[in-house]
N, C-alpha and C positions, 0 to 999 in steps of 0.2 A: 721089045725093050723100050722103044721110044714112048709107047703108050704108058708103060709103068712109071717112067720118069715124069711124064706130064701129070699123071694122077698123084704122084708123091708131091710135086710142086703145088698143085691145087690144094691138097690136104694140108700142106705146110702153111700156105697163105690163109686158109680158113681157120686153122688152129691159132695162128698168130693174131688174127682179127678177134677171135673169141677171147684170147688171153688179154688183149688190149681193152676190150669192153669190160671184162671182169676187173682188171686192174684200176681203170679210171672211173667206172660207174657202179660196180656191184660189190667191191671189196668193203668189208666192214672197217669202221674207223679204228685207228690204233689207240692203245691205252694212253691216256694223258692228252690226246688230241682234242681240241675244243669241238664240241658238237654244236652245230649251227641249227637252231630251230627256226622254222619258217614262221613269220608273223602272218596271221590270217589277214586278208584284206578287210578294210572297214566295211561295215554294213551301211550302205548309203540310202538316204531317204530324201524326199524333195517336196518343195512347195511351188506351185505355179502361181505367179503373180497375175493380176488382171491385165487385160489388154492395155498396153502403154502406148500413147501417141505423142510424138514430138513434132512440133511444127517448126520449120526453118523459115524465119522471117527476114526479108530484105526490103528496105525502103518502105516500111510499114505495110508490106503485103506478104502473105504467106506464099512462099515459092515452092515448098515441098512439105509433105507430111509423111512421117515414117512411123509405122506401127510395129510394135515388138510384142512377141510372146516370150516371156522370160521365166526361167526355172531356177530356183535357188536350191542347191544340193547341200545336204548336211551329212556328216560322218558320225554323228552322235545324236540319239533321240533327245537327250537333255538339251542340247544346243538348239534343236529344232523347236522344242517346247518353249524355250526362253524367247526365241525370235517370233514364234507365232503370237505370243502375247504382245509383241511390239511390231506387228505386221504393218500398221499404218506408217510408223517411222521408217521401217525397211523400205516400203514402197516409195516414201518421200525421198529417201536417200538415193535410191536407184533413179527416180525421175529427175531429181536435181542434177545428178551426175550426167545423165543423158542430155539434159538441156545445156549443160556446160560444155560437153564434148562436141556434140554433133554440129552445131552451127559453125564453131571455130574450125573444126576439122574439115567440114564441107567447103568452107570458103577458102581456107588456107591451102589445103592439099587436094581438093577436088575429089573427095571420095572418103570411104571409111572401110575398115576391115573388121569383120566379126570377131576374130580372135583378140584384136586390140581392144574392142569394146568390152568383151568379157573380162579381160584382165583389169581394165580400168574400173569396171563395176565391182569386181571382187575386191580390189584394193580400197575402193571408197567405202564399201560396207565394212571391211576389216578395220578401217580407220575410225569409223563411226561407232561400231559395236565391239571392237576389240579383235586382236589378232586371233585367228583360229575359231572365230564364232561361226563361220560357214566354211564349207569345203570348196565350193566353186559356184559361180553363176554361169549359166548357159543361156544363150539366145536360141530358142527353138525355131523361131521364124521371124523374118524381118521383111516388111513390104514397104516399098517407096512409092508414093503417089505424087504426081506433079500436077 
């Protein structure tokens, strides 16, 4: 008798779990309920910029050199084509922003953060070429030489 009660309780729990799965995940939407369509993720493409070197100068001497490998990521092929035509300006914008950020950041705060640099570079390019012109800038590699 005890075994029969245990089997019934187990079956009741399994049936309740299956009903809950059907109710919350598998049930068809009701009439008049808004159907949410998933937006496909954007197709990303990228351009690798040439090796970028920034020298930190203090008292007319180079104290450090930082080499960067930078990738610019696009979410639309048209945007990529437009900026490929302006690649020297894009490279100049990134290089100018790095020269502006790094010495100040290194002297004032004693270090740098990769995420911070990526955000600043993305904002600088967006300010120069328009909001939404790129998806993101990534720093693939960063080497510091003393």
